[in-house]
C-alpha positions as CSV (number, residue, x, y, z in Angstrom):
1,M,14.6,8.5,-9.8
2,R,12.5,5.3,-10.3
3,R,12.3,2.6,-7.4
4,T,15.0,-0.5,-8.0
5,P,13.6,-4.0,-6.8
6,G,16.8,-3.7,-4.4
7,Q,15.8,-0.6,-3.0
8,A,12.1,-2.2,-2.3
9,T,13.6,-4.9,-0.5
10,V,16.0,-2.7,1.9
11,R,12.7,-0.6,2.7
12,R,10.8,-3.4,3.6
13,S,13.6,-4.9,5.6
14,L,13.9,-1.7,7.5
15,S,10.2,-1.6,8.1
16,C,10.1,-5.0,9.2
17,L,13.6,-4.7,11.4
18,L,11.8,-1.3,13.3
19,C,8.5,-3.3,14.1
20,L,10.6,-6.0,15.2
21,V,12.8,-3.8,17.7
22,A,9.6,-2.1,18.8
23,L,7.9,-5.6,19.9
24,L,11.0,-6.9,21.6
25,T,11.5,-3.5,24.0
26,A,7.7,-3.3,24.5
27,I,5.7,-6.4,24.2
28,P,6.2,-9.4,26.9
29,L,7.2,-12.8,24.9
30,H,3.6,-14.2,25.6
31,A,2.2,-11.4,24.2
32,Y,3.5,-11.7,20.9
33,Q,1.0,-11.5,18.1
34,K,1.7,-11.1,14.2
35,D,-0.9,-8.6,13.1
36,S,-1.6,-7.3,9.7
37,A,-1.6,-4.4,8.1
38,L,-4.8,-5.0,6.3
39,S,-8.4,-6.4,7.7
40,D,-10.2,-9.3,6.7
41,G,-12.7,-7.2,4.8
42,E,-9.9,-5.3,3.2
43,V,-7.8,-8.5,2.0
44,E,-11.2,-9.8,0.4
45,Q,-11.7,-6.3,-1.4
46,L,-7.7,-6.8,-2.9
47,R,-9.4,-10.2,-3.7
48,E,-12.5,-8.6,-5.9
49,A,-10.2,-6.2,-7.4
50,A,-7.7,-8.6,-8.6
51,Y,-9.1,-8.7,-12.4
52,V,-9.1,-5.2,-13.1
53,P,-6.0,-3.0,-12.5
54,N,-7.8,0.5,-12.1
55,D,-10.3,-1.1,-9.6
56,R,-7.0,-2.4,-8.1
57,I,-5.5,0.8,-7.3
58,A,-8.6,2.7,-6.2
59,V,-9.0,0.0,-3.4
60,F,-5.2,0.9,-2.5
61,I,-6.2,4.7,-2.6
62,K,-8.9,4.1,-0.1
63,F,-6.8,2.0,2.2
64,L,-4.5,4.7,2.6
65,D,-6.8,7.4,2.8
66,A,-8.1,5.6,5.5
67,R,-4.8,5.5,7.6
68,S,-4.0,9.0,6.7
69,K,-6.9,10.3,7.9
70,T,-6.9,8.1,10.8
71,I,-3.2,9.7,11.5
72,Q,-4.8,13.4,11.1
73,D,-7.5,12.7,13.5
74,L,-5.3,11.6,16.2
75,V,-2.8,14.6,15.7
76,A,-5.9,17.2,16.1
77,K,-7.3,15.5,19.2
78,P,-5.8,16.3,22.3
79,R,-3.2,14.2,23.2
80,R,-3.6,11.0,25.3
81,P,-1.3,8.6,26.6
82,G,-0.4,5.7,24.2
83,R,-1.3,8.3,21.0
84,E,2.6,8.1,20.1
85,D,2.6,4.1,19.8
86,D,-0.6,4.3,17.9
87,L,0.7,6.8,15.3
88,H,4.1,4.7,15.3
89,D,1.6,1.5,14.2
90,L,-0.3,3.8,12.2
91,F,2.7,4.6,9.8
92,E,3.9,1.4,10.0
93,Q,0.9,0.3,8.5
94,F,0.8,3.1,5.5
95,N,4.1,2.1,4.7
96,S,3.6,-2.1,4.2
97,I,0.3,-1.1,2.0
98,A,1.9,1.7,0.3
99,D,4.8,-1.0,-0.5
100,E,2.4,-3.4,-1.9
101,L,1.0,-0.5,-4.2
102,N,4.6,0.2,-5.6
103,D,4.8,-3.3,-6.4
104,N,1.9,-3.0,-8.2
105,L,3.0,-0.5,-10.5
106,D,6.3,-1.9,-11.0
107,D,4.5,-4.3,-12.7
108,F,1.3,-2.8,-14.2
109,G,4.2,-0.5,-16.1
110,P,5.9,-3.2,-18.2
111,R,2.8,-5.5,-18.9
112,H,1.3,-2.4,-20.3
113,R,-2.1,-2.8,-18.3
114,D,-4.2,0.6,-18.9
115,I,-4.3,2.3,-15.4
116,R,-4.8,5.8,-17.2
117,K,-8.0,6.2,-15.2
118,Q,-6.6,6.4,-11.5
119,L,-2.9,7.5,-12.1
120,P,-4.2,10.9,-12.3
121,K,-6.0,10.2,-9.0
122,L,-3.3,8.5,-7.6
123,L,-0.6,11.2,-8.1
124,E,-3.4,13.7,-6.5
125,A,-3.6,11.3,-3.4
126,T,0.2,11.5,-3.0
127,D,-0.2,15.3,-1.9
128,R,-2.5,14.8,0.5
129,W,-0.8,11.7,2.1
130,S,1.8,13.7,2.6
131,T,0.7,16.4,4.2
132,A,-1.1,14.0,6.9
133,L,1.9,12.1,7.5
134,R,3.5,15.4,8.4
135,S,0.7,16.8,10.3
136,A,2.4,14.9,13.6
137,S,5.3,16.8,15.4
138,D,8.7,15.3,15.2
139,N,8.7,12.1,18.0
140,E,11.5,9.5,18.1
141,A,8.4,6.9,18.9
142,Y,7.7,7.3,15.0
143,N,9.9,9.4,13.4
144,L,11.6,6.5,11.5
145,A,8.0,5.0,10.5
146,R,7.0,7.8,9.2
147,K,10.6,8.4,7.2
148,L,10.2,4.9,5.4
149,A,6.4,5.9,4.6
150,L,7.0,9.1,3.4
151,E,9.7,7.4,1.2
152,S,6.9,5.3,-0.2
153,I,4.8,8.0,-1.1
154,R,7.8,9.8,-3.1
155,D,8.1,6.4,-4.8
156,I,4.6,6.1,-5.5
157,R,4.5,10.0,-6.8
158,Q,7.9,9.5,-9.3
159,E,6.2,6.2,-10.8
160,S,2.7,7.3,-11.5
161,T,4.2,10.6,-12.8
162,R,6.3,8.4,-15.2
163,L,3.5,5.9,-16.0
164,I,1.3,8.7,-16.9
165,E,3.3,9.6,-19.8
166,D,4.5,6.2,-20.8
167,Q,0.9,4.9,-21.1
168,R,-0.2,8.2,-23.0
169,T,2.3,7.6,-25.6
170,Y,2.0,3.7,-25.7
171,F,-1.6,3.4,-26.0
172,A,-1.8,6.0,-28.6
173,A,0.5,4.1,-30.7
174,H,-1.1,0.9,-29.9
175,P,-5.2,1.6,-30.1
176,E,-5.2,-2.4,-30.4
177,A,-4.0,-2.2,-26.9
178,V,-6.9,-0.8,-25.3
179,K,-9.3,-3.2,-27.3
180,S,-7.5,-5.9,-25.7
181,E,-7.5,-4.5,-21.8
182,K,-11.3,-3.6,-22.2
183,D,-11.6,-7.5,-23.4
184,R,-9.4,-8.6,-20.5
185,E,-11.3,-7.1,-18.1
186,N,-14.9,-8.1,-19.5
187,P,-16.4,-10.8,-17.3
188,G,-17.7,-12.6,-20.7
189,S,-14.1,-13.1,-22.1
190,Q,-13.2,-15.9,-19.2
191,N,-10.1,-17.0,-21.8
192,L,-8.5,-13.5,-21.1
193,R,-9.3,-12.5,-17.7
194,T,-6.5,-13.8,-15.5
195,P,-6.4,-12.7,-12.2
196,Y,-3.6,-10.1,-11.6
197,P,-0.4,-10.3,-10.6
198,A,0.5,-13.8,-11.1
199,N,1.9,-14.1,-7.6
200,Y,-1.1,-12.6,-6.0
201,A,-1.8,-15.0,-3.5
202,H,1.9,-14.8,-2.5
203,A,2.0,-10.8,-2.6
204,I,-1.2,-10.1,0.0
205,S,0.3,-13.4,2.1
206,A,3.2,-11.4,2.2
207,L,1.6,-8.0,3.3
208,T,-1.3,-9.5,5.7
209,S,1.5,-11.2,7.4
210,A,3.7,-8.0,7.9
211,A,4.6,-7.9,11.5
212,N,2.5,-4.5,12.0
213,V,0.9,-4.0,15.6
214,N,-2.9,-2.6,14.6
215,W,-3.5,1.0,16.0
216,T,-6.5,0.0,17.9
217,G,-4.1,-2.8,20.1
218,S,-6.5,-5.6,19.0
219,A,-5.2,-8.5,17.0
220,L,-6.5,-8.8,13.3
221,P,-6.7,-12.2,12.6
222,P,-4.9,-14.1,9.2
223,D,-7.3,-14.5,6.5
224,P,-8.4,-18.3,6.5
225,H,-8.0,-18.4,2.5
226,L,-4.5,-17.4,2.2
């Protein structure tokens, strides 16, 4: 079933509520900080990939691979104090980034942006992400955060599967659209090259202002350009 805008809003609200509850119960008032799911360097990578949808998806895959690998590394090592909190924060980071990727896919499809190169890679990635997130044993400290992240992976898998077939059919019937997409991505065609998405700055701002605590325990400063 394709994810609706209402479902995306509810899931994002649940994620933010979960983070707020954790903050209220675990952190003194003077220690409150609004941390980001992305580092400044990652925000810049998304900016640089704003013009080319395939590049943008590749960047999201890279970010989610990094979080899932860190989750697996934490689980594989001997348990240490605070590991459950670190996993909780990583699951929330993963969900925030995956939600933003889902929003991009929801926009790419109706606009017929050619992302056929990355869709099979994205579909393949959902399997390893699911495996990584399930590698941690059940724990009340992060079960809900993981559940939301796994639901976001499910949405990505379903939308990727649908888009693979839709784009195969569409571009086979509209060969001129392939040329138009190449022209759009050509740096020399400035009249066609417009940043994606139209609300890009707002989307990145929303993602980087999510109240997620970085797993290292250090605050990620807000991007000065947002």
